[in-house]
LUMFI-611302 format. One record per residue (C-alpha): x, z, y; residue in three letters. Coordinates in pm, whole numbers, padded with zeros to 5 digits. Layout:
% residues N
xx=X; zz=Z; yy=Y; rest=ALA
...
//
This chain:
% residues 359
xx=00976; zz=04057; yy=-00390; rest=MET
xx=01133; zz=03739; yy=-00249; rest=GLY
xx=01262; zz=03455; yy=-00465; rest=ARG
xx=01625; zz=03553; yy=-00414; rest=GLY
xx=01572; zz=03918; yy=-00507; rest=ARG
xx=01351; zz=03818; yy=-00801; rest=ALA
xx=01626; zz=03595; yy=-00937; rest=ALA
xx=01886; zz=03870; yy=-00896; rest=ALA
xx=01658; zz=04117; yy=-01072; rest=ALA
xx=01612; zz=03866; yy=-01353; rest=SER
xx=01989; zz=03839; yy=-01400; rest=VAL
xx=02029; zz=04215; yy=-01399; rest=ALA
xx=01755; zz=04248; yy=-01660; rest=ALA
xx=01920; zz=03988; yy=-01883; rest=VAL
xx=02255; zz=04167; yy=-01856; rest=GLU
xx=02085; zz=04491; yy=-01963; rest=LYS
xx=01925; zz=04317; yy=-02261; rest=GLY
xx=01575; zz=04348; yy=-02116; rest=GLU
xx=01314; zz=04083; yy=-02178; rest=ARG
xx=01212; zz=03888; yy=-01867; rest=THR
xx=00890; zz=03698; yy=-01811; rest=ALA
xx=00907; zz=03318; yy=-01837; rest=PRO
xx=00896; zz=03142; yy=-01501; rest=GLU
xx=00799; zz=02789; yy=-01393; rest=ILE
xx=01041; zz=02637; yy=-01145; rest=ARG
xx=01029; zz=02310; yy=-00954; rest=ILE
xx=01354; zz=02130; yy=-00885; rest=ASP
xx=01359; zz=02066; yy=-00508; rest=PRO
xx=01537; zz=01730; yy=-00542; rest=LEU
xx=01333; zz=01568; yy=-00818; rest=SER
xx=01010; zz=01767; yy=-00829; rest=GLY
xx=01065; zz=01813; yy=-01203; rest=HIS
xx=00911; zz=02127; yy=-01355; rest=ARG
xx=01100; zz=02346; yy=-01600; rest=ALA
xx=01012; zz=02670; yy=-01774; rest=ILE
xx=01296; zz=02922; yy=-01756; rest=VAL
xx=01253; zz=03160; yy=-02049; rest=ALA
xx=01577; zz=03352; yy=-02093; rest=GLY
xx=01432; zz=03587; yy=-02353; rest=ALA
xx=01409; zz=03296; yy=-02598; rest=ARG
xx=01788; zz=03292; yy=-02626; rest=ALA
xx=01751; zz=03597; yy=-02848; rest=GLY
xx=01534; zz=03424; yy=-03107; rest=ARG
xx=01681; zz=03320; yy=-03445; rest=PRO
xx=01917; zz=03026; yy=-03389; rest=GLY
xx=01921; zz=03082; yy=-03014; rest=GLY
xx=02297; zz=03140; yy=-02976; rest=GLY
xx=02472; zz=02863; yy=-02786; rest=LEU
xx=02822; zz=02750; yy=-02881; rest=ARG
xx=03006; zz=02420; yy=-02899; rest=ALA
xx=03202; zz=02307; yy=-03204; rest=VAL
xx=03535; zz=02132; yy=-03131; rest=PRO
xx=03526; zz=01756; yy=-03178; rest=ALA
xx=03735; zz=01585; yy=-03442; rest=SER
xx=04064; zz=01433; yy=-03332; rest=ALA
xx=04061; zz=01060; yy=-03259; rest=ILE
xx=04266; zz=00830; yy=-03482; rest=ASP
xx=04436; zz=00590; yy=-03236; rest=PRO
xx=04461; zz=00322; yy=-03506; rest=ALA
xx=04082; zz=00297; yy=-03521; rest=GLY
xx=04022; zz=00346; yy=-03149; rest=ASP
xx=03942; zz=00021; yy=-02963; rest=PRO
xx=03991; zz=00202; yy=-02631; rest=PHE
xx=04343; zz=00320; yy=-02713; rest=ALA
xx=04637; zz=00164; yy=-02533; rest=GLU
xx=04778; zz=-00117; yy=-02745; rest=GLY
xx=04435; zz=-00214; yy=-02880; rest=ASN
xx=04330; zz=-00420; yy=-02578; rest=GLU
xx=04252; zz=-00720; yy=-02799; rest=ASP
xx=03970; zz=-00519; yy=-02956; rest=ARG
xx=03761; zz=-00512; yy=-02638; rest=THR
xx=03612; zz=-00792; yy=-02427; rest=PRO
xx=03853; zz=-00926; yy=-02162; rest=PRO
xx=03901; zz=-00672; yy=-01885; rest=GLU
xx=03725; zz=-00697; yy=-01550; rest=LEU
xx=03949; zz=-00455; yy=-01363; rest=TYR
xx=04239; zz=-00221; yy=-01436; rest=ALA
xx=04477; zz=00017; yy=-01264; rest=VAL
xx=04833; zz=-00075; yy=-01363; rest=ARG
xx=05085; zz=00125; yy=-01155; rest=PRO
xx=05380; zz=-00080; yy=-01281; rest=ALA
xx=05198; zz=-00413; yy=-01270; rest=GLY
xx=05170; zz=-00632; yy=-01577; rest=GLY
xx=04937; zz=-00881; yy=-01735; rest=GLU
xx=04566; zz=-00819; yy=-01796; rest=PRO
xx=04457; zz=-00719; yy=-02146; rest=ASN
xx=04795; zz=-00562; yy=-02225; rest=ALA
xx=04935; zz=-00207; yy=-02229; rest=PRO
xx=05045; zz=-00037; yy=-01907; rest=GLY
xx=04705; zz=00060; yy=-01764; rest=TRP
xx=04580; zz=00406; yy=-01672; rest=ILE
xx=04211; zz=00313; yy=-01622; rest=VAL
xx=04055; zz=-00006; yy=-01757; rest=ARG
xx=03715; zz=-00173; yy=-01711; rest=VAL
xx=03559; zz=-00413; yy=-01962; rest=VAL
xx=03212; zz=-00560; yy=-02015; rest=PRO
xx=03004; zz=-00368; yy=-02266; rest=ASN
xx=03035; zz=-00549; yy=-02599; rest=ARG
xx=02665; zz=-00483; yy=-02664; rest=TYR
xx=02517; zz=-00509; yy=-02313; rest=PRO
xx=02173; zz=-00376; yy=-02225; rest=ALA
xx=02167; zz=-00605; yy=-01920; rest=LEU
xx=02251; zz=-00973; yy=-01873; rest=MET
xx=02377; zz=-01140; yy=-01556; rest=PRO
xx=02168; zz=-01459; yy=-01568; rest=ASP
xx=01799; zz=-01468; yy=-01667; rest=PRO
xx=01641; zz=-01757; yy=-01855; rest=PRO
xx=01494; zz=-01996; yy=-01597; rest=ALA
xx=01153; zz=-02009; yy=-01762; rest=GLU
xx=01091; zz=-01634; yy=-01771; rest=HIS
xx=00861; zz=-01468; yy=-01518; rest=GLU
xx=01052; zz=-01265; yy=-01260; rest=GLN
xx=00806; zz=-01065; yy=-01054; rest=GLU
xx=00548; zz=-00813; yy=-01181; rest=PRO
xx=00183; zz=-00864; yy=-01087; rest=PRO
xx=00108; zz=-00691; yy=-00758; rest=GLU
xx=-00242; zz=-00573; yy=-00846; rest=ASN
xx=-00291; zz=-00553; yy=-01223; rest=PRO
xx=-00661; zz=-00543; yy=-01319; rest=SER
xx=-00897; zz=-00647; yy=-01590; rest=LEU
xx=-01145; zz=-00829; yy=-01363; rest=ARG
xx=-01302; zz=-01144; yy=-01507; rest=PRO
xx=-01076; zz=-01440; yy=-01461; rest=GLY
xx=-00757; zz=-01232; yy=-01456; rest=VAL
xx=-00509; zz=-01276; yy=-01740; rest=ASN
xx=-00545; zz=-00943; yy=-01918; rest=ALA
xx=-00253; zz=-01009; yy=-02149; rest=SER
xx=-00024; zz=-01075; yy=-01854; rest=ARG
xx=-00140; zz=-00764; yy=-01670; rest=ASP
xx=-00111; zz=-00532; yy=-01969; rest=LEU
xx=00206; zz=-00667; yy=-02128; rest=PHE
xx=00426; zz=-00775; yy=-01837; rest=TRP
xx=00796; zz=-00824; yy=-01902; rest=SER
xx=01097; zz=-00978; yy=-01733; rest=ALA
xx=01461; zz=-01035; yy=-01829; rest=PRO
xx=01681; zz=-00726; yy=-01810; rest=ALA
xx=01920; zz=-00863; yy=-01550; rest=THR
xx=02221; zz=-00688; yy=-01406; rest=GLY
xx=02563; zz=-00575; yy=-01523; rest=SER
xx=02667; zz=-00330; yy=-01793; rest=HIS
xx=03031; zz=-00220; yy=-01786; rest=GLU
xx=03252; zz=00030; yy=-01965; rest=VAL
xx=03521; zz=00221; yy=-01775; rest=ILE
xx=03788; zz=00357; yy=-02009; rest=ILE
xx=03883; zz=00672; yy=-01821; rest=ASN
xx=04232; zz=00710; yy=-01967; rest=SER
xx=04458; zz=00559; yy=-02232; rest=PRO
xx=04483; zz=00908; yy=-02387; rest=LYS
xx=04278; zz=00932; yy=-02708; rest=PRO
xx=04071; zz=01234; yy=-02597; rest=VAL
xx=03700; zz=01304; yy=-02624; rest=VAL
xx=03634; zz=01474; yy=-02292; rest=SER
xx=03729; zz=01435; yy=-01928; rest=LEU
xx=03813; zz=01805; yy=-01951; rest=ALA
xx=04117; zz=01711; yy=-02164; rest=ALA
xx=04263; zz=01507; yy=-01878; rest=LEU
xx=04448; zz=01648; yy=-01578; rest=THR
xx=04261; zz=01683; yy=-01249; rest=PRO
xx=04472; zz=01397; yy=-01113; rest=GLU
xx=04374; zz=01173; yy=-01405; rest=GLU
xx=04007; zz=01255; yy=-01350; rest=VAL
xx=04049; zz=01168; yy=-00982; rest=ALA
xx=04200; zz=00829; yy=-01070; rest=THR
xx=03915; zz=00752; yy=-01309; rest=ALA
xx=03655; zz=00847; yy=-01049; rest=MET
xx=03816; zz=00624; yy=-00788; rest=GLU
xx=03763; zz=00337; yy=-01033; rest=VAL
xx=03401; zz=00445; yy=-01079; rest=TRP
xx=03360; zz=00416; yy=-00706; rest=ARG
xx=03538; zz=00080; yy=-00691; rest=GLU
xx=03311; zz=-00066; yy=-00958; rest=ARG
xx=03001; zz=00071; yy=-00786; rest=MET
xx=03115; zz=-00107; yy=-00469; rest=ARG
xx=03160; zz=-00427; yy=-00670; rest=ALA
xx=02785; zz=-00418; yy=-00745; rest=HIS
xx=02664; zz=-00333; yy=-00395; rest=ALA
xx=02394; zz=-00601; yy=-00420; rest=GLU
xx=02216; zz=-00416; yy=-00702; rest=ALA
xx=01899; zz=-00220; yy=-00629; rest=ALA
xx=02058; zz=00079; yy=-00800; rest=TYR
xx=02393; zz=00146; yy=-00967; rest=VAL
xx=02387; zz=00418; yy=-01232; rest=HIS
xx=02729; zz=00556; yy=-01328; rest=MET
xx=02725; zz=00787; yy=-01628; rest=LEU
xx=02936; zz=00958; yy=-01893; rest=VAL
xx=02811; zz=01043; yy=-02242; rest=ASN
xx=03045; zz=01276; yy=-02432; rest=GLU
xx=03020; zz=01299; yy=-02813; rest=ARG
xx=02770; zz=01142; yy=-03049; rest=THR
xx=02512; zz=01419; yy=-02993; rest=GLU
xx=02488; zz=01298; yy=-02632; rest=ALA
xx=02473; zz=00928; yy=-02717; rest=GLY
xx=02840; zz=00821; yy=-02719; rest=ALA
xx=02902; zz=00551; yy=-02978; rest=SER
xx=03282; zz=00583; yy=-02941; rest=LEU
xx=03458; zz=00919; yy=-02899; rest=PRO
xx=03736; zz=00808; yy=-02659; rest=HIS
xx=03647; zz=00926; yy=-02307; rest=THR
xx=03471; zz=00649; yy=-02118; rest=HIS
xx=03203; zz=00591; yy=-01856; rest=SER
xx=02931; zz=00332; yy=-01828; rest=GLN
xx=02796; zz=00147; yy=-01526; rest=LEU
xx=02449; zz=-00005; yy=-01513; rest=TYR
xx=02387; zz=-00229; yy=-01211; rest=ALA
xx=02008; zz=-00251; yy=-01207; rest=LEU
xx=01781; zz=-00500; yy=-01036; rest=ALA
xx=01523; zz=-00227; yy=-00973; rest=PHE
xx=01518; zz=00134; yy=-00857; rest=VAL
xx=01425; zz=00360; yy=-01151; rest=PRO
xx=01111; zz=00569; yy=-01101; rest=ALA
xx=01299; zz=00902; yy=-01111; rest=ALA
xx=01542; zz=00783; yy=-00843; rest=VAL
xx=01262; zz=00638; yy=-00630; rest=ALA
xx=01085; zz=00972; yy=-00647; rest=ARG
xx=01395; zz=01148; yy=-00517; rest=GLU
xx=01425; zz=00889; yy=-00241; rest=ARG
xx=01069; zz=00972; yy=-00138; rest=GLU
xx=01136; zz=01346; yy=-00142; rest=ARG
xx=01446; zz=01305; yy=00075; rest=PHE
xx=01247; zz=01093; yy=00321; rest=GLY
xx=00952; zz=01332; yy=00330; rest=ALA
xx=01184; zz=01628; yy=00388; rest=TYR
xx=01358; zz=01446; yy=00673; rest=ALA
xx=01022; zz=01373; yy=00834; rest=THR
xx=00904; zz=01732; yy=00794; rest=ARG
xx=01227; zz=01882; yy=00931; rest=THR
xx=01292; zz=01620; yy=01202; rest=MET
xx=01595; zz=01465; yy=01032; rest=GLY
xx=01710; zz=01734; yy=00791; rest=GLY
xx=01896; zz=01636; yy=00473; rest=ASN
xx=01731; zz=01782; yy=00163; rest=LEU
xx=02047; zz=01831; yy=-00044; rest=LEU
xx=02258; zz=01949; yy=00249; rest=ALA
xx=02002; zz=02215; yy=00336; rest=ASP
xx=01969; zz=02311; yy=-00031; rest=LEU
xx=02346; zz=02359; yy=-00059; rest=VAL
xx=02350; zz=02567; yy=00258; rest=GLN
xx=02078; zz=02796; yy=00122; rest=GLU
xx=02245; zz=02822; yy=-00220; rest=GLU
xx=02573; zz=02924; yy=-00051; rest=VAL
xx=02383; zz=03183; yy=00153; rest=ARG
xx=02215; zz=03333; yy=-00156; rest=GLN
xx=02526; zz=03302; yy=-00381; rest=ARG
xx=02327; zz=03371; yy=-00699; rest=GLU
xx=02367; zz=03023; yy=-00849; rest=ARG
xx=02705; zz=02929; yy=-00700; rest=ILE
xx=02976; zz=02880; yy=-00961; rest=VAL
xx=03265; zz=02756; yy=-00743; rest=ALA
xx=03342; zz=02621; yy=-00395; rest=ILE
xx=03639; zz=02422; yy=-00273; rest=ASP
xx=03717; zz=02239; yy=00050; rest=GLY
xx=03512; zz=01933; yy=-00049; rest=GLU
xx=03232; zz=02031; yy=-00286; rest=THR
xx=03012; zz=02306; yy=-00425; rest=VAL
xx=02940; zz=02369; yy=-00795; rest=LEU
xx=02590; zz=02504; yy=-00856; rest=ILE
xx=02372; zz=02600; yy=-01151; rest=ALA
xx=02055; zz=02430; yy=-01018; rest=PRO
xx=01753; zz=02646; yy=-00946; rest=TYR
xx=01529; zz=02425; yy=-01160; rest=GLY
xx=01786; zz=02357; yy=-01435; rest=ALA
xx=01633; zz=02172; yy=-01729; rest=ARG
xx=01886; zz=02276; yy=-01993; rest=VAL
xx=02121; zz=02572; yy=-02050; rest=PRO
xx=02437; zz=02565; yy=-01837; rest=TYR
xx=02327; zz=02260; yy=-01639; rest=GLN
xx=02549; zz=02212; yy=-01334; rest=LEU
xx=02543; zz=02012; yy=-01012; rest=MET
xx=02831; zz=01908; yy=-00787; rest=ILE
xx=02738; zz=01836; yy=-00427; rest=ALA
xx=02953; zz=01752; yy=-00125; rest=PRO
xx=02984; zz=02017; yy=00144; rest=ARG
xx=02923; zz=01749; yy=00408; rest=ARG
xx=02641; zz=01511; yy=00313; rest=PRO
xx=02707; zz=01143; yy=00245; rest=ARG
xx=02443; zz=00898; yy=00130; rest=ARG
xx=02653; zz=00704; yy=-00117; rest=LYS
xx=02915; zz=00823; yy=-00363; rest=PHE
xx=03088; zz=00487; yy=-00333; rest=GLU
xx=03150; zz=00532; yy=00041; rest=ASP
xx=03488; zz=00662; yy=00158; rest=ASP
xx=03531; zz=01037; yy=00126; rest=GLY
xx=03574; zz=01303; yy=-00143; rest=PRO
xx=03461; zz=01228; yy=-00499; rest=THR
xx=03452; zz=01587; yy=-00624; rest=GLY
xx=03709; zz=01506; yy=-00895; rest=ALA
xx=03881; zz=01843; yy=-00897; rest=HIS
xx=03547; zz=02021; yy=-00903; rest=MET
xx=03431; zz=01803; yy=-01193; rest=LEU
xx=03742; zz=01899; yy=-01387; rest=HIS
xx=03677; zz=02265; yy=-01300; rest=THR
xx=03315; zz=02242; yy=-01415; rest=ALA
xx=03398; zz=02080; yy=-01749; rest=LEU
xx=03685; zz=02323; yy=-01810; rest=SER
xx=03460; zz=02623; yy=-01742; rest=LYS
xx=03198; zz=02490; yy=-01984; rest=LEU
xx=03463; zz=02443; yy=-02253; rest=ALA
xx=03597; zz=02797; yy=-02207; rest=ARG
xx=03252; zz=02955; yy=-02201; rest=LYS
xx=03119; zz=02765; yy=-02503; rest=LEU
xx=03436; zz=02766; yy=-02715; rest=GLY
xx=03492; zz=02390; yy=-02689; rest=ALA
xx=03392; zz=02096; yy=-02472; rest=SER
xx=03020; zz=02054; yy=-02546; rest=PRO
xx=02831; zz=01732; yy=-02598; rest=PRO
xx=02701; zz=01640; yy=-02255; rest=LEU
xx=02563; zz=01377; yy=-02025; rest=ASN
xx=02670; zz=01348; yy=-01665; rest=LEU
xx=02585; zz=01096; yy=-01399; rest=TRP
xx=02643; zz=01016; yy=-01037; rest=VAL
xx=02328; zz=01010; yy=-00825; rest=ARG
xx=02387; zz=00784; yy=-00526; rest=THR
xx=02156; zz=00644; yy=-00261; rest=ALA
xx=01932; zz=00366; yy=-00398; rest=PRO
xx=01820; zz=00060; yy=-00211; rest=SER
xx=01589; zz=00151; yy=00075; rest=GLY
xx=01704; zz=00513; yy=00111; rest=ALA
xx=01751; zz=00603; yy=00476; rest=GLU
xx=01796; zz=00972; yy=00391; rest=TYR
xx=01990; zz=01075; yy=00081; rest=PHE
xx=02302; zz=01256; yy=-00040; rest=CYS
xx=02507; zz=01185; yy=-00351; rest=TRP
xx=02565; zz=01441; yy=-00624; rest=ARG
xx=02687; zz=01469; yy=-00982; rest=ILE
xx=02458; zz=01615; yy=-01248; rest=ASP
xx=02605; zz=01766; yy=-01567; rest=ILE
xx=02373; zz=01840; yy=-01860; rest=LEU
xx=02527; zz=01998; yy=-02172; rest=PRO
xx=02342; zz=01909; yy=-02493; rest=ARG
xx=02326; zz=02250; yy=-02659; rest=LEU
xx=01957; zz=02248; yy=-02747; rest=THR
xx=01722; zz=01978; yy=-02871; rest=HIS
xx=01456; zz=01800; yy=-02671; rest=LEU
xx=01135; zz=01869; yy=-02859; rest=ALA
xx=00761; zz=01820; yy=-02823; rest=GLY
xx=00725; zz=01994; yy=-02486; rest=LEU
xx=00999; zz=01791; yy=-02321; rest=GLU
xx=00913; zz=01459; yy=-02482; rest=LEU
xx=00536; zz=01495; yy=-02481; rest=GLY
xx=00468; zz=01676; yy=-02153; rest=ALA
xx=00783; zz=01608; yy=-01952; rest=GLY
xx=00841; zz=01980; yy=-01903; rest=VAL
xx=01178; zz=02123; yy=-02003; rest=ASN
xx=01221; zz=02466; yy=-02159; rest=LEU
xx=01547; zz=02629; yy=-02052; rest=ASN
xx=01649; zz=02943; yy=-02241; rest=ILE
xx=01937; zz=03038; yy=-02007; rest=VAL
xx=01842; zz=03131; yy=-01651; rest=ALA
xx=02053; zz=02943; yy=-01396; rest=PRO
xx=02152; zz=03273; yy=-01235; rest=GLU
xx=02283; zz=03397; yy=-01570; rest=GLN
xx=02462; zz=03067; yy=-01636; rest=ALA
xx=02629; zz=03082; yy=-01294; rest=ALA
xx=02744; zz=03441; yy=-01345; rest=ALA
xx=02893; zz=03358; yy=-01685; rest=GLU
xx=03064; zz=03040; yy=-01569; rest=LEU
xx=03212; zz=03203; yy=-01258; rest=ARG
xx=03409; zz=03427; yy=-01494; rest=ASP
xx=03499; zz=03152; yy=-01745; rest=ALA
//
């Protein structure tokens, strides 16, 4: 039985209440392995639902309109009617992170470059080779997605999400010199948000993270093997052909439950026509992002805690294609994930796609 028919049979078995055998899957973009074990959803405590978040009190919300003096001075804002910085009248606002993980200027005396060939040969500084460090340089910004005191992007209109995402793209362009720009959203405390008001974060990094570099290598290797093929574009084409993990399609983007999903109801938004960088001109997938988050909220009873990020081409990537990854936080990372780097997903992507198509 081929992969496509096996996946369809797995979905049919789940719908009939039959137990299906666990399966190891490799994500074609990252190479990450996950165990898909749908039968585990039936174990005690295996039901997946989201509890509605508490309402935000605007008086205690530093991101609420009118509380601009409670954030660092703004770096950028969209003000349709004009007006002064650090005052009401904005619809998206960007400020430095009050507690930044990165700093723009390193101390002059600190070592900048890692050793090229660490070793413990006689005469080599073992302490330097084993305990290398450098200043965490770069930029760390907060994009306040809306003046509305809401927890999730799903609570905004599609047009408001589109405006916020245009600012994401503008700020990514502002840091074009960085080795990699990571744009992310954490929703709710369970997913790492320290403030409930919907906001995004930008990390302009002086290095390419290992996970991103690995994807860069896989895109390049695929292009070499296929004489110029684009890994994500070909993946999207095959997913559309099979239809088993497609959740929605519009004129710009495709919403997919990834084949190698790490967590239940993980989703991916990819452009229908490949582009290396999200920050380049073209569609942002804003309406599809709103659709995805709305479907998750309807399926799970409320907007779930989640992490999402924009994957864009890093420095040195000749072949790449941007995407948006959405990972709901409905289960806990435990010893397998943290100790072995292998995720255990108790909802098959084919089942997740079928459920979300109808949500």
